[in-house]
SEFIZA-3560 file (N, C-alpha, C; in Angstrom, 3 decimals):
REM SEFIZA-3560
<numar><xx>-104.954</xx><yy>-40.689</yy><zz>212.439</zz><atom>N</atom></numar>
<numar><xx>-104.606</xx><yy>-39.482</yy><zz>211.704</zz><atom>CA</atom></numar>
<numar><xx>-103.453</xx><yy>-39.785</yy><zz>210.750</zz><atom>C</atom></numar>
<numar><xx>-103.514</xx><yy>-39.228</yy><zz>209.553</zz><atom>N</atom></numar>
<numar><xx>-102.466</xx><yy>-39.435</yy><zz>208.554</zz><atom>CA</atom></numar>
<numar><xx>-101.833</xx><yy>-38.101</yy><zz>208.169</zz><atom>C</atom></numar>
<numar><xx>-100.542</xx><yy>-38.144</yy><zz>207.848</zz><atom>N</atom></numar>
<numar><xx>-99.802</xx><yy>-36.953</yy><zz>207.452</zz><atom>CA</atom></numar>
<numar><xx>-99.235</xx><yy>-37.158</yy><zz>206.055</zz><atom>C</atom></numar>
<numar><xx>-99.117</xx><yy>-36.070</yy><zz>205.336</zz><atom>N</atom></numar>
<numar><xx>-98.587</xx><yy>-36.055</yy><zz>203.981</zz><atom>CA</atom></numar>
<numar><xx>-97.128</xx><yy>-36.527</yy><zz>203.950</zz><atom>C</atom></numar>
<numar><xx>-96.774</xx><yy>-37.344</yy><zz>202.954</zz><atom>N</atom></numar>
<numar><xx>-95.429</xx><yy>-37.887</yy><zz>202.848</zz><atom>CA</atom></numar>
<numar><xx>-94.496</xx><yy>-37.116</yy><zz>201.938</zz><atom>C</atom></numar>
<numar><xx>-94.865</xx><yy>-35.878</yy><zz>201.569</zz><atom>N</atom></numar>
<numar><xx>-94.013</xx><yy>-35.104</yy><zz>200.661</zz><atom>CA</atom></numar>
<numar><xx>-92.965</xx><yy>-34.269</yy><zz>201.381</zz><atom>C</atom></numar>
<numar><xx>-93.076</xx><yy>-34.136</yy><zz>202.701</zz><atom>N</atom></numar>
<numar><xx>-92.110</xx><yy>-33.356</yy><zz>203.477</zz><atom>CA</atom></numar>
<numar><xx>-91.268</xx><yy>-34.280</yy><zz>204.344</zz><atom>C</atom></numar>
<numar><xx>-89.948</xx><yy>-34.143</yy><zz>204.239</zz><atom>N</atom></numar>
<numar><xx>-89.014</xx><yy>-35.005</yy><zz>204.955</zz><atom>CA</atom></numar>
<numar><xx>-89.167</xx><yy>-34.868</yy><zz>206.467</zz><atom>C</atom></numar>
<numar><xx>-89.540</xx><yy>-33.674</yy><zz>206.934</zz><atom>N</atom></numar>
<numar><xx>-89.662</xx><yy>-33.432</yy><zz>208.378</zz><atom>CA</atom></numar>
<numar><xx>-90.803</xx><yy>-34.246</yy><zz>209.010</zz><atom>C</atom></numar>
<numar><xx>-91.743</xx><yy>-34.741</yy><zz>208.202</zz><atom>N</atom></numar>
<numar><xx>-92.859</xx><yy>-35.543</yy><zz>208.710</zz><atom>CA</atom></numar>
<numar><xx>-92.502</xx><yy>-37.011</yy><zz>208.887</zz><atom>C</atom></numar>
<numar><xx>-91.318</xx><yy>-37.420</yy><zz>208.431</zz><atom>N</atom></numar>
<numar><xx>-90.951</xx><yy>-38.838</yy><zz>208.394</zz><atom>CA</atom></numar>
<numar><xx>-89.716</xx><yy>-39.080</yy><zz>209.250</zz><atom>C</atom></numar>
<numar><xx>-89.776</xx><yy>-40.103</yy><zz>210.088</zz><atom>N</atom></numar>
<numar><xx>-88.625</xx><yy>-40.498</yy><zz>210.895</zz><atom>CA</atom></numar>
<numar><xx>-88.478</xx><yy>-42.009</yy><zz>210.831</zz><atom>C</atom></numar>
<numar><xx>-87.265</xx><yy>-42.485</yy><zz>211.092</zz><atom>N</atom></numar>
<numar><xx>-87.012</xx><yy>-43.915</yy><zz>211.141</zz><atom>CA</atom></numar>
<numar><xx>-87.881</xx><yy>-44.523</yy><zz>212.241</zz><atom>C</atom></numar>
<numar><xx>-88.532</xx><yy>-45.636</yy><zz>211.912</zz><atom>N</atom></numar>
<numar><xx>-89.417</xx><yy>-46.297</yy><zz>212.873</zz><atom>CA</atom></numar>
<numar><xx>-90.881</xx><yy>-45.941</yy><zz>212.692</zz><atom>C</atom></numar>
<numar><xx>-91.182</xx><yy>-44.935</yy><zz>211.876</zz><atom>N</atom></numar>
<numar><xx>-92.570</xx><yy>-44.541</yy><zz>211.631</zz><atom>CA</atom></numar>
<numar><xx>-93.253</xx><yy>-45.568</yy><zz>210.733</zz><atom>C</atom></numar>
<numar><xx>-94.550</xx><yy>-45.767</yy><zz>210.946</zz><atom>N</atom></numar>
<numar><xx>-95.347</xx><yy>-46.616</yy><zz>210.066</zz><atom>CA</atom></numar>
<numar><xx>-95.872</xx><yy>-45.738</yy><zz>208.934</zz><atom>C</atom></numar>
<numar><xx>-95.638</xx><yy>-46.183</yy><zz>207.694</zz><atom>N</atom></numar>
<numar><xx>-96.008</xx><yy>-45.393</yy><zz>206.522</zz><atom>CA</atom></numar>
<numar><xx>-96.685</xx><yy>-46.262</yy><zz>205.468</zz><atom>C</atom></numar>
<numar><xx>-97.319</xx><yy>-45.616</yy><zz>204.514</zz><atom>N</atom></numar>
<numar><xx>-97.821</xx><yy>-46.274</yy><zz>203.312</zz><atom>CA</atom></numar>
<numar><xx>-97.020</xx><yy>-45.718</yy><zz>202.144</zz><atom>C</atom></numar>
<numar><xx>-96.427</xx><yy>-46.616</yy><zz>201.354</zz><atom>N</atom></numar>
<numar><xx>-95.628</xx><yy>-46.193</yy><zz>200.197</zz><atom>CA</atom></numar>
<numar><xx>-96.240</xx><yy>-46.732</yy><zz>198.913</zz><atom>C</atom></numar>
<numar><xx>-95.886</xx><yy>-46.088</yy><zz>197.813</zz><atom>N</atom></numar>
<numar><xx>-96.193</xx><yy>-46.629</yy><zz>196.495</zz><atom>CA</atom></numar>
<numar><xx>-94.849</xx><yy>-47.008</yy><zz>195.870</zz><atom>C</atom></numar>
<numar><xx>-94.732</xx><yy>-48.285</yy><zz>195.481</zz><atom>N</atom></numar>
<numar><xx>-93.503</xx><yy>-48.768</yy><zz>194.855</zz><atom>CA</atom></numar>
<numar><xx>-93.530</xx><yy>-48.432</yy><zz>193.361</zz><atom>C</atom></numar>
<numar><xx>-92.350</xx><yy>-48.437</yy><zz>192.742</zz><atom>N</atom></numar>
<numar><xx>-92.209</xx><yy>-48.065</yy><zz>191.329</zz><atom>CA</atom></numar>
<numar><xx>-93.194</xx><yy>-48.838</yy><zz>190.439</zz><atom>C</atom></numar>
<numar><xx>-93.284</xx><yy>-50.146</yy><zz>190.630</zz><atom>N</atom></numar>
<numar><xx>-94.146</xx><yy>-50.965</yy><zz>189.768</zz><atom>CA</atom></numar>
<numar><xx>-95.635</xx><yy>-50.746</yy><zz>190.057</zz><atom>C</atom></numar>
<numar><xx>-95.963</xx><yy>-50.088</yy><zz>191.174</zz><atom>N</atom></numar>
<numar><xx>-97.363</xx><yy>-49.857</yy><zz>191.542</zz><atom>CA</atom></numar>
<numar><xx>-97.831</xx><yy>-48.427</yy><zz>191.251</zz><atom>C</atom></numar>
<numar><xx>-96.981</xx><yy>-47.614</yy><zz>190.621</zz><atom>N</atom></numar>
<numar><xx>-97.331</xx><yy>-46.209</yy><zz>190.406</zz><atom>CA</atom></numar>
<numar><xx>-98.585</xx><yy>-46.043</yy><zz>189.556</zz><atom>C</atom></numar>
<numar><xx>-98.756</xx><yy>-46.889</yy><zz>188.538</zz><atom>N</atom></numar>
<numar><xx>-99.943</xx><yy>-46.792</yy><zz>187.683</zz><atom>CA</atom></numar>
<numar><xx>-101.197</xx><yy>-47.224</yy><zz>188.427</zz><atom>C</atom></numar>
<numar><xx>-101.108</xx><yy>-48.318</yy><zz>189.171</zz><atom>N</atom></numar>
<numar><xx>-102.286</xx><yy>-48.851</yy><zz>189.876</zz><atom>CA</atom></numar>
<numar><xx>-102.578</xx><yy>-48.083</yy><zz>191.162</zz><atom>C</atom></numar>
<numar><xx>-101.552</xx><yy>-47.442</yy><zz>191.733</zz><atom>N</atom></numar>
<numar><xx>-101.745</xx><yy>-46.728</yy><zz>192.991</zz><atom>CA</atom></numar>
<numar><xx>-101.795</xx><yy>-47.648</yy><zz>194.197</zz><atom>C</atom></numar>
<numar><xx>-101.394</xx><yy>-48.918</yy><zz>194.009</zz><atom>N</atom></numar>
<numar><xx>-101.406</xx><yy>-49.893</yy><zz>195.098</zz><atom>CA</atom></numar>
<numar><xx>-100.408</xx><yy>-49.486</yy><zz>196.188</zz><atom>C</atom></numar>
<numar><xx>-100.871</xx><yy>-49.405</yy><zz>197.434</zz><atom>N</atom></numar>
<numar><xx>-100.021</xx><yy>-48.967</yy><zz>198.543</zz><atom>CA</atom></numar>
<numar><xx>-99.497</xx><yy>-50.141</yy><zz>199.345</zz><atom>C</atom></numar>
<numar><xx>-98.283</xx><yy>-49.995</yy><zz>199.881</zz><atom>N</atom></numar>
<numar><xx>-97.639</xx><yy>-50.990</yy><zz>200.718</zz><atom>CA</atom></numar>
<numar><xx>-97.373</xx><yy>-50.363</yy><zz>202.082</zz><atom>C</atom></numar>
<numar><xx>-97.799</xx><yy>-51.053</yy><zz>203.140</zz><atom>N</atom></numar>
<numar><xx>-97.560</xx><yy>-50.550</yy><zz>204.498</zz><atom>CA</atom></numar>
<numar><xx>-96.263</xx><yy>-51.106</yy><zz>205.040</zz><atom>C</atom></numar>
<numar><xx>-95.595</xx><yy>-50.326</yy><zz>205.881</zz><atom>N</atom></numar>
<numar><xx>-94.375</xx><yy>-50.811</yy><zz>206.494</zz><atom>CA</atom></numar>
<numar><xx>-93.762</xx><yy>-49.803</yy><zz>207.443</zz><atom>C</atom></numar>
<numar><xx>-92.647</xx><yy>-50.202</yy><zz>208.033</zz><atom>N</atom></numar>
<numar><xx>-91.908</xx><yy>-49.371</yy><zz>208.989</zz><atom>CA</atom></numar>
<numar><xx>-90.651</xx><yy>-48.838</yy><zz>208.295</zz><atom>C</atom></numar>
<numar><xx>-90.388</xx><yy>-47.535</yy><zz>208.441</zz><atom>N</atom></numar>
<numar><xx>-89.241</xx><yy>-46.888</yy><zz>207.793</zz><atom>CA</atom></numar>
<numar><xx>-87.933</xx><yy>-47.375</yy><zz>208.431</zz><atom>C</atom></numar>
<numar><xx>-87.037</xx><yy>-47.877</yy><zz>207.575</zz><atom>N</atom></numar>
<numar><xx>-85.694</xx><yy>-48.281</yy><zz>208.019</zz><atom>CA</atom></numar>
<numar><xx>-84.678</xx><yy>-47.185</yy><zz>207.694</zz><atom>C</atom></numar>
<numar><xx>-84.797</xx><yy>-46.602</yy><zz>206.477</zz><atom>N</atom></numar>
<numar><xx>-83.900</xx><yy>-45.523</yy><zz>206.045</zz><atom>CA</atom></numar>
<numar><xx>-84.675</xx><yy>-44.538</yy><zz>205.192</zz><atom>C</atom></numar>
<numar><xx>-84.296</xx><yy>-43.267</yy><zz>205.293</zz><atom>N</atom></numar>
<numar><xx>-84.856</xx><yy>-42.234</yy><zz>204.429</zz><atom>CA</atom></numar>
<numar><xx>-83.848</xx><yy>-42.004</yy><zz>203.304</zz><atom>C</atom></numar>
<numar><xx>-84.277</xx><yy>-42.197</yy><zz>202.062</zz><atom>N</atom></numar>
<numar><xx>-83.357</xx><yy>-42.153</yy><zz>200.925</zz><atom>CA</atom></numar>
<numar><xx>-83.313</xx><yy>-40.782</yy><zz>200.242</zz><atom>C</atom></numar>
<numar><xx>-84.382</xx><yy>-39.999</yy><zz>200.339</zz><atom>N</atom></numar>
<numar><xx>-84.406</xx><yy>-38.667</yy><zz>199.721</zz><atom>CA</atom></numar>
<numar><xx>-83.673</xx><yy>-37.682</yy><zz>200.619</zz><atom>C</atom></numar>
<numar><xx>-82.743</xx><yy>-36.929</yy><zz>200.032</zz><atom>N</atom></numar>
<numar><xx>-81.954</xx><yy>-35.956</yy><zz>200.802</zz><atom>CA</atom></numar>
<numar><xx>-82.645</xx><yy>-34.593</yy><zz>200.901</zz><atom>C</atom></numar>
<numar><xx>-83.412</xx><yy>-34.217</yy><zz>199.886</zz><atom>N</atom></numar>
<numar><xx>-84.035</xx><yy>-32.886</yy><zz>199.889</zz><atom>CA</atom></numar>
<numar><xx>-85.159</xx><yy>-32.800</yy><zz>200.933</zz><atom>C</atom></numar>
<numar><xx>-85.475</xx><yy>-31.588</yy><zz>201.405</zz><atom>N</atom></numar>
<numar><xx>-86.490</xx><yy>-31.440</yy><zz>202.459</zz><atom>CA</atom></numar>
<numar><xx>-87.907</xx><yy>-31.784</yy><zz>202.005</zz><atom>C</atom></numar>
<numar><xx>-88.161</xx><yy>-31.734</yy><zz>200.682</zz><atom>N</atom></numar>
<numar><xx>-89.470</xx><yy>-32.150</yy><zz>200.180</zz><atom>CA</atom></numar>
<numar><xx>-89.352</xx><yy>-32.657</yy><zz>198.750</zz><atom>C</atom></numar>
<numar><xx>-90.386</xx><yy>-33.408</yy><zz>198.329</zz><atom>N</atom></numar>
<numar><xx>-90.416</xx><yy>-33.958</yy><zz>196.974</zz><atom>CA</atom></numar>
<numar><xx>-91.877</xx><yy>-34.035</yy><zz>196.546</zz><atom>C</atom></numar>
<numar><xx>-92.198</xx><yy>-33.572</yy><zz>195.332</zz><atom>N</atom></numar>
<numar><xx>-93.606</xx><yy>-33.514</yy><zz>194.912</zz><atom>CA</atom></numar>
<numar><xx>-94.300</xx><yy>-34.879</yy><zz>194.838</zz><atom>C</atom></numar>
<numar><xx>-93.555</xx><yy>-35.965</yy><zz>194.649</zz><atom>N</atom></numar>
<numar><xx>-94.164</xx><yy>-37.296</yy><zz>194.540</zz><atom>CA</atom></numar>
<numar><xx>-94.041</xx><yy>-38.099</yy><zz>195.831</zz><atom>C</atom></numar>
<numar><xx>-93.417</xx><yy>-37.524</yy><zz>196.847</zz><atom>N</atom></numar>
<numar><xx>-93.247</xx><yy>-38.231</yy><zz>198.121</zz><atom>CA</atom></numar>
<numar><xx>-91.778</xx><yy>-38.528</yy><zz>198.385</zz><atom>C</atom></numar>
<numar><xx>-91.423</xx><yy>-38.574</yy><zz>199.660</zz><atom>N</atom></numar>
<numar><xx>-90.055</xx><yy>-38.874</yy><zz>200.081</zz><atom>CA</atom></numar>
<numar><xx>-89.794</xx><yy>-40.367</yy><zz>199.884</zz><atom>C</atom></numar>
<numar><xx>-88.665</xx><yy>-40.699</yy><zz>199.272</zz><atom>N</atom></numar>
<numar><xx>-88.326</xx><yy>-42.103</yy><zz>199.029</zz><atom>CA</atom></numar>
<numar><xx>-87.715</xx><yy>-42.709</yy><zz>200.284</zz><atom>C</atom></numar>
<numar><xx>-88.236</xx><yy>-43.881</yy><zz>200.680</zz><atom>N</atom></numar>
<numar><xx>-87.748</xx><yy>-44.562</yy><zz>201.884</zz><atom>CA</atom></numar>
<numar><xx>-87.512</xx><yy>-46.042</yy><zz>201.612</zz><atom>C</atom></numar>
<numar><xx>-86.702</xx><yy>-46.637</yy><zz>202.481</zz><atom>N</atom></numar>
<numar><xx>-86.485</xx><yy>-48.077</yy><zz>202.512</zz><atom>CA</atom></numar>
<numar><xx>-87.228</xx><yy>-48.602</yy><zz>203.725</zz><atom>C</atom></numar>
<numar><xx>-88.094</xx><yy>-49.609</yy><zz>203.520</zz><atom>N</atom></numar>
<numar><xx>-88.819</xx><yy>-50.210</yy><zz>204.629</zz><atom>CA</atom></numar>
<numar><xx>-87.993</xx><yy>-51.326</yy><zz>205.246</zz><atom>C</atom></numar>
<numar><xx>-88.362</xx><yy>-51.744</yy><zz>206.466</zz><atom>N</atom></numar>
<numar><xx>-87.656</xx><yy>-52.837</yy><zz>207.151</zz><atom>CA</atom></numar>
<numar><xx>-87.728</xx><yy>-54.135</yy><zz>206.357</zz><atom>C</atom></numar>
<numar><xx>-88.755</xx><yy>-54.275</yy><zz>205.491</zz><atom>N</atom></numar>
<numar><xx>-88.916</xx><yy>-55.468</yy><zz>204.666</zz><atom>CA</atom></numar>
<numar><xx>-88.030</xx><yy>-55.450</yy><zz>203.424</zz><atom>C</atom></numar>
<numar><xx>-87.339</xx><yy>-54.305</yy><zz>203.184</zz><atom>N</atom></numar>
<numar><xx>-86.466</xx><yy>-54.185</yy><zz>202.023</zz><atom>CA</atom></numar>
<numar><xx>-87.136</xx><yy>-53.531</yy><zz>200.829</zz><atom>C</atom></numar>
<numar><xx>-88.413</xx><yy>-53.205</yy><zz>200.946</zz><atom>N</atom></numar>
<numar><xx>-89.121</xx><yy>-52.556</yy><zz>199.846</zz><atom>CA</atom></numar>
<numar><xx>-88.787</xx><yy>-51.066</yy><zz>199.818</zz><atom>C</atom></numar>
<numar><xx>-88.702</xx><yy>-50.507</yy><zz>198.608</zz><atom>N</atom></numar>
<numar><xx>-88.384</xx><yy>-49.100</yy><zz>198.425</zz><atom>CA</atom></numar>
<numar><xx>-89.550</xx><yy>-48.446</yy><zz>197.697</zz><atom>C</atom></numar>
<numar><xx>-89.917</xx><yy>-47.253</yy><zz>198.162</zz><atom>N</atom></numar>
<numar><xx>-90.989</xx><yy>-46.531</yy><zz>197.498</zz><atom>CA</atom></numar>
<numar><xx>-91.117</xx><yy>-45.127</yy><zz>198.050</zz><atom>C</atom></numar>
<numar><xx>-92.062</xx><yy>-44.388</yy><zz>197.491</zz><atom>N</atom></numar>
<numar><xx>-92.299</xx><yy>-43.009</yy><zz>197.917</zz><atom>CA</atom></numar>
<numar><xx>-93.473</xx><yy>-42.975</yy><zz>198.888</zz><atom>C</atom></numar>
<numar><xx>-93.278</xx><yy>-42.231</yy><zz>199.984</zz><atom>N</atom></numar>
<numar><xx>-94.286</xx><yy>-42.170</yy><zz>201.042</zz><atom>CA</atom></numar>
<numar><xx>-95.503</xx><yy>-41.385</yy><zz>200.564</zz><atom>C</atom></numar>
<numar><xx>-96.667</xx><yy>-41.997</yy><zz>200.705</zz><atom>N</atom></numar>
<numar><xx>-97.938</xx><yy>-41.317</yy><zz>200.410</zz><atom>CA</atom></numar>
<numar><xx>-98.541</xx><yy>-40.801</yy><zz>201.709</zz><atom>C</atom></numar>
<numar><xx>-98.525</xx><yy>-41.607</yy><zz>202.759</zz><atom>N</atom></numar>
<numar><xx>-99.065</xx><yy>-41.160</yy><zz>204.051</zz><atom>CA</atom></numar>
<numar><xx>-98.190</xx><yy>-41.684</yy><zz>205.189</zz><atom>C</atom></numar>
<numar><xx>-98.117</xx><yy>-40.893</yy><zz>206.256</zz><atom>N</atom></numar>
<numar><xx>-97.471</xx><yy>-41.298</yy><zz>207.499</zz><atom>CA</atom></numar>
<numar><xx>-98.589</xx><yy>-41.590</yy><zz>208.474</zz><atom>C</atom></numar>
<numar><xx>-98.598</xx><yy>-42.796</yy><zz>209.063</zz><atom>N</atom></numar>
<numar><xx>-99.710</xx><yy>-43.205</yy><zz>209.914</zz><atom>CA</atom></numar>
<numar><xx>-99.409</xx><yy>-42.960</yy><zz>211.390</zz><atom>C</atom></numar>
<numar><xx>-100.404</xx><yy>-42.430</yy><zz>212.064</zz><atom>N</atom></numar>
<numar><xx>-100.313</xx><yy>-42.216</yy><zz>213.522</zz><atom>CA</atom></numar>
<numar><xx>-101.504</xx><yy>-42.910</yy><zz>214.166</zz><atom>C</atom></numar>
<numar><xx>-101.341</xx><yy>-43.380</yy><zz>215.377</zz><atom>N</atom></numar>
<numar><xx>-102.449</xx><yy>-43.994</yy><zz>216.115</zz><atom>CA</atom></numar>
<numar><xx>-103.347</xx><yy>-42.944</yy><zz>216.739</zz><atom>C</atom></numar>
//
């Protein structure tokens, strides 16, 4: 099951997510990873909440993955 990444309440540190990085916005290429930090302060964002992954990549969450 996947959850929308536009609401901050759906995202927690340690969650597995799919993000779109700045350079991939045109192609829509997604990067999977584990959330290390949540960078967006507002409760929601129309393009997705910005996060830092454990790998150091930064992007906006498109989906939150659940098993």
